[in-house]
Structures are given as C-alpha cells and as structure tokens.
mmJSON file of the N, C-alpha and C atoms, coordinates in Angstrom:
{"data_MODEL":{"atom_site":{
"group_PDB":["ATOM","ATOM","ATOM","ATOM","ATOM","ATOM","ATOM","ATOM","ATOM","ATOM","ATOM","ATOM","ATOM","ATOM","ATOM","ATOM","ATOM","ATOM","ATOM","ATOM","ATOM","ATOM","ATOM","ATOM","ATOM","ATOM","ATOM","ATOM","ATOM","ATOM","ATOM","ATOM","ATOM","ATOM","ATOM","ATOM","ATOM","ATOM","ATOM","ATOM","ATOM","ATOM","ATOM","ATOM","ATOM","ATOM","ATOM","ATOM","ATOM","ATOM","ATOM","ATOM","ATOM","ATOM","ATOM","ATOM","ATOM","ATOM","ATOM","ATOM","ATOM","ATOM","ATOM","ATOM","ATOM","ATOM","ATOM","ATOM","ATOM","ATOM","ATOM","ATOM","ATOM","ATOM","ATOM","ATOM","ATOM","ATOM","ATOM","ATOM","ATOM","ATOM","ATOM","ATOM","ATOM","ATOM","ATOM","ATOM","ATOM","ATOM","ATOM","ATOM","ATOM","ATOM","ATOM","ATOM","ATOM","ATOM","ATOM","ATOM","ATOM","ATOM","ATOM","ATOM","ATOM","ATOM","ATOM","ATOM","ATOM","ATOM","ATOM","ATOM","ATOM","ATOM","ATOM","ATOM","ATOM","ATOM","ATOM","ATOM","ATOM","ATOM","ATOM","ATOM","ATOM","ATOM","ATOM","ATOM","ATOM","ATOM","ATOM","ATOM","ATOM","ATOM","ATOM","ATOM","ATOM","ATOM","ATOM","ATOM","ATOM","ATOM","ATOM","ATOM","ATOM","ATOM","ATOM","ATOM","ATOM","ATOM","ATOM","ATOM","ATOM","ATOM","ATOM","ATOM","ATOM","ATOM","ATOM","ATOM","ATOM","ATOM","ATOM","ATOM","ATOM","ATOM","ATOM","ATOM","ATOM","ATOM","ATOM","ATOM","ATOM","ATOM","ATOM","ATOM","ATOM","ATOM","ATOM","ATOM","ATOM","ATOM","ATOM","ATOM","ATOM","ATOM","ATOM","ATOM","ATOM","ATOM","ATOM","ATOM","ATOM","ATOM","ATOM","ATOM","ATOM","ATOM","ATOM","ATOM","ATOM","ATOM","ATOM","ATOM","ATOM","ATOM","ATOM","ATOM","ATOM","ATOM","ATOM","ATOM","ATOM","ATOM","ATOM","ATOM","ATOM","ATOM","ATOM","ATOM","ATOM","ATOM","ATOM","ATOM","ATOM","ATOM","ATOM","ATOM"],
"id":[1,2,3,4,5,6,7,8,9,10,11,12,13,14,15,16,17,18,19,20,21,22,23,24,25,26,27,28,29,30,31,32,33,34,35,36,37,38,39,40,41,42,43,44,45,46,47,48,49,50,51,52,53,54,55,56,57,58,59,60,61,62,63,64,65,66,67,68,69,70,71,72,73,74,75,76,77,78,79,80,81,82,83,84,85,86,87,88,89,90,91,92,93,94,95,96,97,98,99,100,101,102,103,104,105,106,107,108,109,110,111,112,113,114,115,116,117,118,119,120,121,122,123,124,125,126,127,128,129,130,131,132,133,134,135,136,137,138,139,140,141,142,143,144,145,146,147,148,149,150,151,152,153,154,155,156,157,158,159,160,161,162,163,164,165,166,167,168,169,170,171,172,173,174,175,176,177,178,179,180,181,182,183,184,185,186,187,188,189,190,191,192,193,194,195,196,197,198,199,200,201,202,203,204,205,206,207,208,209,210,211,212,213,214,215,216,217,218,219,220,221,222,223,224,225,226,227,228],
"type_symbol":["N","C","C","N","C","C","N","C","C","N","C","C","N","C","C","N","C","C","N","C","C","N","C","C","N","C","C","N","C","C","N","C","C","N","C","C","N","C","C","N","C","C","N","C","C","N","C","C","N","C","C","N","C","C","N","C","C","N","C","C","N","C","C","N","C","C","N","C","C","N","C","C","N","C","C","N","C","C","N","C","C","N","C","C","N","C","C","N","C","C","N","C","C","N","C","C","N","C","C","N","C","C","N","C","C","N","C","C","N","C","C","N","C","C","N","C","C","N","C","C","N","C","C","N","C","C","N","C","C","N","C","C","N","C","C","N","C","C","N","C","C","N","C","C","N","C","C","N","C","C","N","C","C","N","C","C","N","C","C","N","C","C","N","C","C","N","C","C","N","C","C","N","C","C","N","C","C","N","C","C","N","C","C","N","C","C","N","C","C","N","C","C","N","C","C","N","C","C","N","C","C","N","C","C","N","C","C","N","C","C","N","C","C","N","C","C","N","C","C","N","C","C","N","C","C","N","C","C"],
"label_atom_id":["N","CA","C","N","CA","C","N","CA","C","N","CA","C","N","CA","C","N","CA","C","N","CA","C","N","CA","C","N","CA","C","N","CA","C","N","CA","C","N","CA","C","N","CA","C","N","CA","C","N","CA","C","N","CA","C","N","CA","C","N","CA","C","N","CA","C","N","CA","C","N","CA","C","N","CA","C","N","CA","C","N","CA","C","N","CA","C","N","CA","C","N","CA","C","N","CA","C","N","CA","C","N","CA","C","N","CA","C","N","CA","C","N","CA","C","N","CA","C","N","CA","C","N","CA","C","N","CA","C","N","CA","C","N","CA","C","N","CA","C","N","CA","C","N","CA","C","N","CA","C","N","CA","C","N","CA","C","N","CA","C","N","CA","C","N","CA","C","N","CA","C","N","CA","C","N","CA","C","N","CA","C","N","CA","C","N","CA","C","N","CA","C","N","CA","C","N","CA","C","N","CA","C","N","CA","C","N","CA","C","N","CA","C","N","CA","C","N","CA","C","N","CA","C","N","CA","C","N","CA","C","N","CA","C","N","CA","C","N","CA","C","N","CA","C","N","CA","C","N","CA","C","N","CA","C","N","CA","C","N","CA","C","N","CA","C"],
"label_alt_id":[null,null,null,null,null,null,null,null,null,null,null,null,null,null,null,null,null,null,null,null,null,null,null,null,null,null,null,null,null,null,null,null,null,null,null,null,null,null,null,null,null,null,null,null,null,null,null,null,null,null,null,null,null,null,null,null,null,null,null,null,null,null,null,null,null,null,null,null,null,null,null,null,null,null,null,null,null,null,null,null,null,null,null,null,null,null,null,null,null,null,null,null,null,null,null,null,null,null,null,null,null,null,null,null,null,null,null,null,null,null,null,null,null,null,null,null,null,null,null,null,null,null,null,null,null,null,null,null,null,null,null,null,null,null,null,null,null,null,null,null,null,null,null,null,null,null,null,null,null,null,null,null,null,null,null,null,null,null,null,null,null,null,null,null,null,null,null,null,null,null,null,null,null,null,null,null,null,null,null,null,null,null,null,null,null,null,null,null,null,null,null,null,null,null,null,null,null,null,null,null,null,null,null,null,null,null,null,null,null,null,null,null,null,null,null,null,null,null,null,null,null,null,null,null,null,null,null,null],
"label_comp_id":["MET","MET","MET","ASN","ASN","ASN","LEU","LEU","LEU","ILE","ILE","ILE","ASP","ASP","ASP","PHE","PHE","PHE","GLU","GLU","GLU","LEU","LEU","LEU","ARG","ARG","ARG","GLY","GLY","GLY","ASP","ASP","ASP","PHE","PHE","PHE","ILE","ILE","ILE","PRO","PRO","PRO","LEU","LEU","LEU","ASP","ASP","ASP","ALA","ALA","ALA","LEU","LEU","LEU","LEU","LEU","LEU","LYS","LYS","LYS","ALA","ALA","ALA","THR","THR","THR","ALA","ALA","ALA","VAL","VAL","VAL","ALA","ALA","ALA","HIS","HIS","HIS","SER","SER","SER","GLY","GLY","GLY","GLY","GLY","GLY","ALA","ALA","ALA","ALA","ALA","ALA","LYS","LYS","LYS","THR","THR","THR","LEU","LEU","LEU","VAL","VAL","VAL","ALA","ALA","ALA","ASP","ASP","ASP","GLY","GLY","GLY","GLN","GLN","GLN","VAL","VAL","VAL","ARG","ARG","ARG","VAL","VAL","VAL","ASP","ASP","ASP","GLY","GLY","GLY","GLN","GLN","GLN","PRO","PRO","PRO","GLU","GLU","GLU","SER","SER","SER","ARG","ARG","ARG","LYS","LYS","LYS","THR","THR","THR","CYS","CYS","CYS","LYS","LYS","LYS","ILE","ILE","ILE","ARG","ARG","ARG","ALA","ALA","ALA","GLY","GLY","GLY","GLN","GLN","GLN","GLU","GLU","GLU","VAL","VAL","VAL","VAL","VAL","VAL","VAL","VAL","VAL","GLU","GLU","GLU","ALA","ALA","ALA","ALA","ALA","ALA","HIS","HIS","HIS","VAL","VAL","VAL","ARG","ARG","ARG","ILE","ILE","ILE","ARG","ARG","ARG","VAL","VAL","VAL","HIS","HIS","HIS","ALA","ALA","ALA","PRO","PRO","PRO","PRO","PRO","PRO","LEU","LEU","LEU"],
"label_asym_id":["A","A","A","A","A","A","A","A","A","A","A","A","A","A","A","A","A","A","A","A","A","A","A","A","A","A","A","A","A","A","A","A","A","A","A","A","A","A","A","A","A","A","A","A","A","A","A","A","A","A","A","A","A","A","A","A","A","A","A","A","A","A","A","A","A","A","A","A","A","A","A","A","A","A","A","A","A","A","A","A","A","A","A","A","A","A","A","A","A","A","A","A","A","A","A","A","A","A","A","A","A","A","A","A","A","A","A","A","A","A","A","A","A","A","A","A","A","A","A","A","A","A","A","A","A","A","A","A","A","A","A","A","A","A","A","A","A","A","A","A","A","A","A","A","A","A","A","A","A","A","A","A","A","A","A","A","A","A","A","A","A","A","A","A","A","A","A","A","A","A","A","A","A","A","A","A","A","A","A","A","A","A","A","A","A","A","A","A","A","A","A","A","A","A","A","A","A","A","A","A","A","A","A","A","A","A","A","A","A","A","A","A","A","A","A","A","A","A","A","A","A","A","A","A","A","A","A","A"],
"label_entity_id":["1","1","1","1","1","1","1","1","1","1","1","1","1","1","1","1","1","1","1","1","1","1","1","1","1","1","1","1","1","1","1","1","1","1","1","1","1","1","1","1","1","1","1","1","1","1","1","1","1","1","1","1","1","1","1","1","1","1","1","1","1","1","1","1","1","1","1","1","1","1","1","1","1","1","1","1","1","1","1","1","1","1","1","1","1","1","1","1","1","1","1","1","1","1","1","1","1","1","1","1","1","1","1","1","1","1","1","1","1","1","1","1","1","1","1","1","1","1","1","1","1","1","1","1","1","1","1","1","1","1","1","1","1","1","1","1","1","1","1","1","1","1","1","1","1","1","1","1","1","1","1","1","1","1","1","1","1","1","1","1","1","1","1","1","1","1","1","1","1","1","1","1","1","1","1","1","1","1","1","1","1","1","1","1","1","1","1","1","1","1","1","1","1","1","1","1","1","1","1","1","1","1","1","1","1","1","1","1","1","1","1","1","1","1","1","1","1","1","1","1","1","1","1","1","1","1","1","1"],
"label_seq_id":[1,1,1,2,2,2,3,3,3,4,4,4,5,5,5,6,6,6,7,7,7,8,8,8,9,9,9,10,10,10,11,11,11,12,12,12,13,13,13,14,14,14,15,15,15,16,16,16,17,17,17,18,18,18,19,19,19,20,20,20,21,21,21,22,22,22,23,23,23,24,24,24,25,25,25,26,26,26,27,27,27,28,28,28,29,29,29,30,30,30,31,31,31,32,32,32,33,33,33,34,34,34,35,35,35,36,36,36,37,37,37,38,38,38,39,39,39,40,40,40,41,41,41,42,42,42,43,43,43,44,44,44,45,45,45,46,46,46,47,47,47,48,48,48,49,49,49,50,50,50,51,51,51,52,52,52,53,53,53,54,54,54,55,55,55,56,56,56,57,57,57,58,58,58,59,59,59,60,60,60,61,61,61,62,62,62,63,63,63,64,64,64,65,65,65,66,66,66,67,67,67,68,68,68,69,69,69,70,70,70,71,71,71,72,72,72,73,73,73,74,74,74,75,75,75,76,76,76],
"pdbx_PDB_ins_code":[null,null,null,null,null,null,null,null,null,null,null,null,null,null,null,null,null,null,null,null,null,null,null,null,null,null,null,null,null,null,null,null,null,null,null,null,null,null,null,null,null,null,null,null,null,null,null,null,null,null,null,null,null,null,null,null,null,null,null,null,null,null,null,null,null,null,null,null,null,null,null,null,null,null,null,null,null,null,null,null,null,null,null,null,null,null,null,null,null,null,null,null,null,null,null,null,null,null,null,null,null,null,null,null,null,null,null,null,null,null,null,null,null,null,null,null,null,null,null,null,null,null,null,null,null,null,null,null,null,null,null,null,null,null,null,null,null,null,null,null,null,null,null,null,null,null,null,null,null,null,null,null,null,null,null,null,null,null,null,null,null,null,null,null,null,null,null,null,null,null,null,null,null,null,null,null,null,null,null,null,null,null,null,null,null,null,null,null,null,null,null,null,null,null,null,null,null,null,null,null,null,null,null,null,null,null,null,null,null,null,null,null,null,null,null,null,null,null,null,null,null,null,null,null,null,null,null,null],
"Cartn_x":[-16.203,-15.175,-15.046,-14.987,-14.854,-13.388,-13.061,-11.694,-11.477,-10.436,-10.116,-8.685,-8.485,-7.144,-6.809,-5.719,-5.306,-4.015,-3.997,-2.793,-1.96,-0.773,0.151,0.883,0.892,1.515,2.878,3.356,4.679,5.336,6.312,7.003,6.149,5.328,4.51,3.342,2.404,1.308,1.159,0.986,0.768,-0.527,-0.521,-1.661,-2.961,-2.963,-4.203,-4.706,-3.798,-4.182,-4.758,-4.204,-4.72,-6.153,-6.402,-7.741,-8.759,-8.355,-9.247,-9.412,-8.323,-8.37,-9.205,-9.256,-10.031,-11.446,-11.793,-13.12,-13.397,-12.347,-12.502,-12.865,-12.288,-12.63,-13.17,-14.173,-14.793,-13.992,-12.992,-12.156,-10.8,-9.867,-8.553,-8.634,-9.505,-9.685,-10.248,-11.198,-11.781,-10.731,-9.856,-8.781,-7.837,-7.473,-6.573,-7.214,-8.519,-9.239,-9.242,-9.451,-9.412,-8.064,-6.994,-5.649,-5.442,-5.804,-5.617,-6.414,-7.564,-8.424,-7.984,-6.89,-6.37,-7.162,-7.886,-8.729,-8.036,-6.771,-6.068,-4.933,-4.852,-3.759,-3.051,-1.723,-0.913,-0.11,-0.282,0.385,0.146,-1.08,-1.464,-1.106,-0.385,0.042,-0.685,-1.051,-1.685,-0.753,-1.318,-0.515,-1.063,-0.214,-0.637,-0.069,0.77,1.347,0.416,-0.143,-1.143,-0.571,0.683,1.286,2.327,2.176,3.046,3.104,4.286,4.438,3.963,2.951,2.414,2.958,3.539,4.203,3.532,3.879,3.333,3.632,2.645,2.794,2.243,1.949,1.405,-0.111,-0.669,-2.114,-2.56,-3.662,-4.216,-5.634,-5.928,-7.265,-7.85,-9.066,-9.813,-11.248,-11.706,-13.075,-13.386,-14.318,-14.713,-14.044,-13.01,-12.324,-10.902,-10.532,-9.196,-8.618,-7.548,-6.948,-5.61,-5.471,-4.205,-3.556,-2.268,-1.537,-0.778,-1.042,-0.424,0.399,1.353,2.127,1.281,1.251,0.507,1.194,0.433,0.967,0.444,1.306,0.839,0.45,-0.501,-0.908,0.233,0.221,1.304,1.156],
"Cartn_y":[-2.442,-1.853,-2.702,-2.034,-2.682,-3.037,-4.332,-4.789,-5.042,-4.41,-4.534,-5.04,-6.125,-6.603,-6.095,-5.361,-4.795,-5.459,-6.02,-6.672,-5.672,-5.406,-4.465,-5.126,-4.474,-5.054,-4.462,-3.554,-2.949,-2.788,-1.89,-1.647,-0.846,0.065,0.92,1.488,2.116,2.858,4.148,5.284,6.524,6.43,7.027,6.942,7.379,8.511,8.977,8.0,7.385,6.397,5.138,4.742,3.583,3.832,5.002,5.323,5.299,5.767,5.741,4.308,3.549,2.18,1.238,1.483,0.63,1.157,2.249,2.893,3.45,3.663,4.36,5.811,6.336,7.668,7.499,8.285,8.145,8.807,9.619,10.268,10.603,10.976,11.38,12.634,13.553,14.776,14.491,13.561,13.176,12.494,11.693,11.026,12.062,13.063,14.11,14.899,15.109,15.826,15.019,13.704,12.851,12.977,12.956,13.053,14.443,15.482,16.856,17.138,16.502,16.7,15.872,15.1,14.321,13.07,12.537,11.364,10.037,10.079,8.867,8.543,7.26,6.773,5.643,5.676,4.624,3.976,2.68,1.929,2.576,3.06,3.614,5.071,5.685,7.073,7.972,9.188,10.111,10.377,10.421,10.665,11.891,12.871,14.102,14.254,13.304,13.372,12.645,13.373,12.813,11.717,11.834,10.847,9.983,9.833,8.964,7.577,6.979,5.653,4.575,3.834,2.743,1.435,0.629,-0.611,-1.832,-3.001,-4.261,-4.361,-4.853,-5.023,-3.86,-2.751,-1.602,-1.697,-0.92,-0.869,0.578,0.85,2.194,2.165,3.096,3.179,4.55,4.54,5.763,5.531,6.347,6.233,4.776,4.147,2.768,1.752,2.15,1.228,0.95,-0.318,-0.772,-1.503,-0.955,-1.527,-2.163,-3.465,-4.173,-4.335,-4.008,-4.074,-5.395,-6.16,-7.476,-7.471,-8.371,-8.558,-9.331,-8.866,-9.566,-10.887,-11.977,-13.295,-13.708,-13.683,-14.084,-15.555,-15.913,-17.316,-18.207,-19.438,-20.389,-20.932],
"Cartn_z":[6.462,5.618,4.354,3.228,1.932,1.694,1.596,1.371,-0.117,-0.66,-2.084,-2.214,-2.966,-3.293,-4.685,-4.807,-6.086,-6.523,-7.739,-8.255,-9.037,-8.554,-9.154,-10.315,-11.461,-12.652,-12.974,-12.176,-12.363,-11.007,-10.934,-9.671,-8.696,-9.239,-8.38,-9.174,-8.449,-9.06,-8.253,-8.921,-8.174,-7.365,-6.192,-5.287,-5.942,-6.641,-7.271,-8.33,-9.069,-10.086,-9.425,-8.287,-7.551,-7.088,-6.538,-6.047,-7.183,-8.343,-9.511,-10.029,-10.121,-10.66,-9.805,-8.519,-7.617,-7.398,-8.068,-7.962,-6.567,-5.784,-4.512,-4.817,-5.9,-6.407,-7.819,-8.176,-9.503,-10.612,-10.252,-11.267,-10.653,-11.514,-11.028,-10.167,-10.554,-9.776,-8.398,-8.342,-7.056,-6.182,-6.796,-6.054,-5.458,-6.234,-5.747,-4.614,-4.703,-3.648,-2.35,-2.444,-1.248,-0.544,-1.324,-0.75,-0.142,-0.892,-0.42,0.847,0.986,2.157,3.365,3.215,4.336,4.663,3.682,3.921,3.61,3.192,2.762,3.732,4.092,4.922,4.175,4.197,3.578,4.699,4.847,5.916,7.285,7.491,8.783,9.002,8.06,8.206,7.204,7.609,6.66,5.48,4.286,3.077,2.349,2.111,1.447,0.041,-0.38,-1.733,-2.709,-3.634,-4.553,-5.442,-5.819,-6.72,-6.01,-4.714,-3.921,-4.575,-4.646,-5.259,-4.291,-4.701,-3.9,-4.464,-3.592,-4.017,-3.375,-3.902,-3.367,-1.878,-1.129,0.306,1.111,0.446,1.166,1.269,2.193,2.381,2.386,1.702,1.597,2.157,3.033,3.627,3.327,2.783,2.498,2.944,3.875,4.374,4.719,3.999,4.301,3.382,2.653,1.734,2.235,2.183,2.579,1.366,0.79,-0.42,-0.064,-0.37,-0.179,-1.543,-1.618,-2.878,-2.925,-3.963,-4.16,-5.447,-5.54,-6.762,-7.748,-8.979,-10.033,-10.332,-10.273,-10.589,-11.963,-12.987,-14.322,-14.342,-15.204,-15.294,-15.735,-15.294,-15.64,-17.011],
"occupancy":[1.0,1.0,1.0,1.0,1.0,1.0,1.0,1.0,1.0,1.0,1.0,1.0,1.0,1.0,1.0,1.0,1.0,1.0,1.0,1.0,1.0,1.0,1.0,1.0,1.0,1.0,1.0,1.0,1.0,1.0,1.0,1.0,1.0,1.0,1.0,1.0,1.0,1.0,1.0,1.0,1.0,1.0,1.0,1.0,1.0,1.0,1.0,1.0,1.0,1.0,1.0,1.0,1.0,1.0,1.0,1.0,1.0,1.0,1.0,1.0,1.0,1.0,1.0,1.0,1.0,1.0,1.0,1.0,1.0,1.0,1.0,1.0,1.0,1.0,1.0,1.0,1.0,1.0,1.0,1.0,1.0,1.0,1.0,1.0,1.0,1.0,1.0,1.0,1.0,1.0,1.0,1.0,1.0,1.0,1.0,1.0,1.0,1.0,1.0,1.0,1.0,1.0,1.0,1.0,1.0,1.0,1.0,1.0,1.0,1.0,1.0,1.0,1.0,1.0,1.0,1.0,1.0,1.0,1.0,1.0,1.0,1.0,1.0,1.0,1.0,1.0,1.0,1.0,1.0,1.0,1.0,1.0,1.0,1.0,1.0,1.0,1.0,1.0,1.0,1.0,1.0,1.0,1.0,1.0,1.0,1.0,1.0,1.0,1.0,1.0,1.0,1.0,1.0,1.0,1.0,1.0,1.0,1.0,1.0,1.0,1.0,1.0,1.0,1.0,1.0,1.0,1.0,1.0,1.0,1.0,1.0,1.0,1.0,1.0,1.0,1.0,1.0,1.0,1.0,1.0,1.0,1.0,1.0,1.0,1.0,1.0,1.0,1.0,1.0,1.0,1.0,1.0,1.0,1.0,1.0,1.0,1.0,1.0,1.0,1.0,1.0,1.0,1.0,1.0,1.0,1.0,1.0,1.0,1.0,1.0,1.0,1.0,1.0,1.0,1.0,1.0,1.0,1.0,1.0,1.0,1.0,1.0,1.0,1.0,1.0,1.0,1.0,1.0],
"B_iso_or_equiv":[0.0,0.0,0.0,0.0,0.0,0.0,0.0,0.0,0.0,0.0,0.0,0.0,0.0,0.0,0.0,0.0,0.0,0.0,0.0,0.0,0.0,0.0,0.0,0.0,0.0,0.0,0.0,0.0,0.0,0.0,0.0,0.0,0.0,0.0,0.0,0.0,0.0,0.0,0.0,0.0,0.0,0.0,0.0,0.0,0.0,0.0,0.0,0.0,0.0,0.0,0.0,0.0,0.0,0.0,0.0,0.0,0.0,0.0,0.0,0.0,0.0,0.0,0.0,0.0,0.0,0.0,0.0,0.0,0.0,0.0,0.0,0.0,0.0,0.0,0.0,0.0,0.0,0.0,0.0,0.0,0.0,0.0,0.0,0.0,0.0,0.0,0.0,0.0,0.0,0.0,0.0,0.0,0.0,0.0,0.0,0.0,0.0,0.0,0.0,0.0,0.0,0.0,0.0,0.0,0.0,0.0,0.0,0.0,0.0,0.0,0.0,0.0,0.0,0.0,0.0,0.0,0.0,0.0,0.0,0.0,0.0,0.0,0.0,0.0,0.0,0.0,0.0,0.0,0.0,0.0,0.0,0.0,0.0,0.0,0.0,0.0,0.0,0.0,0.0,0.0,0.0,0.0,0.0,0.0,0.0,0.0,0.0,0.0,0.0,0.0,0.0,0.0,0.0,0.0,0.0,0.0,0.0,0.0,0.0,0.0,0.0,0.0,0.0,0.0,0.0,0.0,0.0,0.0,0.0,0.0,0.0,0.0,0.0,0.0,0.0,0.0,0.0,0.0,0.0,0.0,0.0,0.0,0.0,0.0,0.0,0.0,0.0,0.0,0.0,0.0,0.0,0.0,0.0,0.0,0.0,0.0,0.0,0.0,0.0,0.0,0.0,0.0,0.0,0.0,0.0,0.0,0.0,0.0,0.0,0.0,0.0,0.0,0.0,0.0,0.0,0.0,0.0,0.0,0.0,0.0,0.0,0.0,0.0,0.0,0.0,0.0,0.0,0.0],
"pdbx_formal_charge":[null,null,null,null,null,null,null,null,null,null,null,null,null,null,null,null,null,null,null,null,null,null,null,null,null,null,null,null,null,null,null,null,null,null,null,null,null,null,null,null,null,null,null,null,null,null,null,null,null,null,null,null,null,null,null,null,null,null,null,null,null,null,null,null,null,null,null,null,null,null,null,null,null,null,null,null,null,null,null,null,null,null,null,null,null,null,null,null,null,null,null,null,null,null,null,null,null,null,null,null,null,null,null,null,null,null,null,null,null,null,null,null,null,null,null,null,null,null,null,null,null,null,null,null,null,null,null,null,null,null,null,null,null,null,null,null,null,null,null,null,null,null,null,null,null,null,null,null,null,null,null,null,null,null,null,null,null,null,null,null,null,null,null,null,null,null,null,null,null,null,null,null,null,null,null,null,null,null,null,null,null,null,null,null,null,null,null,null,null,null,null,null,null,null,null,null,null,null,null,null,null,null,null,null,null,null,null,null,null,null,null,null,null,null,null,null,null,null,null,null,null,null,null,null,null,null,null,null],
"auth_seq_id":[1,1,1,2,2,2,3,3,3,4,4,4,5,5,5,6,6,6,7,7,7,8,8,8,9,9,9,10,10,10,11,11,11,12,12,12,13,13,13,14,14,14,15,15,15,16,16,16,17,17,17,18,18,18,19,19,19,20,20,20,21,21,21,22,22,22,23,23,23,24,24,24,25,25,25,26,26,26,27,27,27,28,28,28,29,29,29,30,30,30,31,31,31,32,32,32,33,33,33,34,34,34,35,35,35,36,36,36,37,37,37,38,38,38,39,39,39,40,40,40,41,41,41,42,42,42,43,43,43,44,44,44,45,45,45,46,46,46,47,47,47,48,48,48,49,49,49,50,50,50,51,51,51,52,52,52,53,53,53,54,54,54,55,55,55,56,56,56,57,57,57,58,58,58,59,59,59,60,60,60,61,61,61,62,62,62,63,63,63,64,64,64,65,65,65,66,66,66,67,67,67,68,68,68,69,69,69,70,70,70,71,71,71,72,72,72,73,73,73,74,74,74,75,75,75,76,76,76],
"auth_comp_id":["MET","MET","MET","ASN","ASN","ASN","LEU","LEU","LEU","ILE","ILE","ILE","ASP","ASP","ASP","PHE","PHE","PHE","GLU","GLU","GLU","LEU","LEU","LEU","ARG","ARG","ARG","GLY","GLY","GLY","ASP","ASP","ASP","PHE","PHE","PHE","ILE","ILE","ILE","PRO","PRO","PRO","LEU","LEU","LEU","ASP","ASP","ASP","ALA","ALA","ALA","LEU","LEU","LEU","LEU","LEU","LEU","LYS","LYS","LYS","ALA","ALA","ALA","THR","THR","THR","ALA","ALA","ALA","VAL","VAL","VAL","ALA","ALA","ALA","HIS","HIS","HIS","SER","SER","SER","GLY","GLY","GLY","GLY","GLY","GLY","ALA","ALA","ALA","ALA","ALA","ALA","LYS","LYS","LYS","THR","THR","THR","LEU","LEU","LEU","VAL","VAL","VAL","ALA","ALA","ALA","ASP","ASP","ASP","GLY","GLY","GLY","GLN","GLN","GLN","VAL","VAL","VAL","ARG","ARG","ARG","VAL","VAL","VAL","ASP","ASP","ASP","GLY","GLY","GLY","GLN","GLN","GLN","PRO","PRO","PRO","GLU","GLU","GLU","SER","SER","SER","ARG","ARG","ARG","LYS","LYS","LYS","THR","THR","THR","CYS","CYS","CYS","LYS","LYS","LYS","ILE","ILE","ILE","ARG","ARG","ARG","ALA","ALA","ALA","GLY","GLY","GLY","GLN","GLN","GLN","GLU","GLU","GLU","VAL","VAL","VAL","VAL","VAL","VAL","VAL","VAL","VAL","GLU","GLU","GLU","ALA","ALA","ALA","ALA","ALA","ALA","HIS","HIS","HIS","VAL","VAL","VAL","ARG","ARG","ARG","ILE","ILE","ILE","ARG","ARG","ARG","VAL","VAL","VAL","HIS","HIS","HIS","ALA","ALA","ALA","PRO","PRO","PRO","PRO","PRO","PRO","LEU","LEU","LEU"],
"auth_asym_id":["A","A","A","A","A","A","A","A","A","A","A","A","A","A","A","A","A","A","A","A","A","A","A","A","A","A","A","A","A","A","A","A","A","A","A","A","A","A","A","A","A","A","A","A","A","A","A","A","A","A","A","A","A","A","A","A","A","A","A","A","A","A","A","A","A","A","A","A","A","A","A","A","A","A","A","A","A","A","A","A","A","A","A","A","A","A","A","A","A","A","A","A","A","A","A","A","A","A","A","A","A","A","A","A","A","A","A","A","A","A","A","A","A","A","A","A","A","A","A","A","A","A","A","A","A","A","A","A","A","A","A","A","A","A","A","A","A","A","A","A","A","A","A","A","A","A","A","A","A","A","A","A","A","A","A","A","A","A","A","A","A","A","A","A","A","A","A","A","A","A","A","A","A","A","A","A","A","A","A","A","A","A","A","A","A","A","A","A","A","A","A","A","A","A","A","A","A","A","A","A","A","A","A","A","A","A","A","A","A","A","A","A","A","A","A","A","A","A","A","A","A","A","A","A","A","A","A","A"],
"auth_atom_id":["N","CA","C","N","CA","C","N","CA","C","N","CA","C","N","CA","C","N","CA","C","N","CA","C","N","CA","C","N","CA","C","N","CA","C","N","CA","C","N","CA","C","N","CA","C","N","CA","C","N","CA","C","N","CA","C","N","CA","C","N","CA","C","N","CA","C","N","CA","C","N","CA","C","N","CA","C","N","CA","C","N","CA","C","N","CA","C","N","CA","C","N","CA","C","N","CA","C","N","CA","C","N","CA","C","N","CA","C","N","CA","C","N","CA","C","N","CA","C","N","CA","C","N","CA","C","N","CA","C","N","CA","C","N","CA","C","N","CA","C","N","CA","C","N","CA","C","N","CA","C","N","CA","C","N","CA","C","N","CA","C","N","CA","C","N","CA","C","N","CA","C","N","CA","C","N","CA","C","N","CA","C","N","CA","C","N","CA","C","N","CA","C","N","CA","C","N","CA","C","N","CA","C","N","CA","C","N","CA","C","N","CA","C","N","CA","C","N","CA","C","N","CA","C","N","CA","C","N","CA","C","N","CA","C","N","CA","C","N","CA","C","N","CA","C","N","CA","C","N","CA","C","N","CA","C","N","CA","C","N","CA","C","N","CA","C"],
"pdbx_PDB_model_num":[1,1,1,1,1,1,1,1,1,1,1,1,1,1,1,1,1,1,1,1,1,1,1,1,1,1,1,1,1,1,1,1,1,1,1,1,1,1,1,1,1,1,1,1,1,1,1,1,1,1,1,1,1,1,1,1,1,1,1,1,1,1,1,1,1,1,1,1,1,1,1,1,1,1,1,1,1,1,1,1,1,1,1,1,1,1,1,1,1,1,1,1,1,1,1,1,1,1,1,1,1,1,1,1,1,1,1,1,1,1,1,1,1,1,1,1,1,1,1,1,1,1,1,1,1,1,1,1,1,1,1,1,1,1,1,1,1,1,1,1,1,1,1,1,1,1,1,1,1,1,1,1,1,1,1,1,1,1,1,1,1,1,1,1,1,1,1,1,1,1,1,1,1,1,1,1,1,1,1,1,1,1,1,1,1,1,1,1,1,1,1,1,1,1,1,1,1,1,1,1,1,1,1,1,1,1,1,1,1,1,1,1,1,1,1,1,1,1,1,1,1,1,1,1,1,1,1,1]
}}}
C-alpha cells in the first residue's frame, strides 16, 4: 500500500481536491468518479460526499493508496 503524508495548510480540504493534490486521481473528474463509485474510505468508513471536508488527523484510503492528513508546520 502506498502511504502518503499530506500537510494541510488550512482548516480542511475537500475530498476531491485532496485526491487530486496527492495524485491519487489524475484530475478532479477522476477524483469525483472514485468517490461516486464507492472506492473511497475516510477513517475506515465509506464516503460518498465528493466535497466532504477532510481535516488534520483523518485518514483516506483509496485502492492501494493510504493518505494521512497532517497539520502543516511552518519553518521556524
């Protein structure tokens, strides 16, 4: 399984945007299709909302990709 750590720079990121930003999906349309087809799980539960708000501490699993959401730590 491909493990991806994603640093969140705000309060949340929409699920479809996360899938595109991490290259799990090659486009926004492909990301929406993954969600619509029931291939995405958030914190172990199936997620059908394409723009669900994903926040720090959550985990998203799609096929062979596991994305962990972390808080962005700015340089000191």
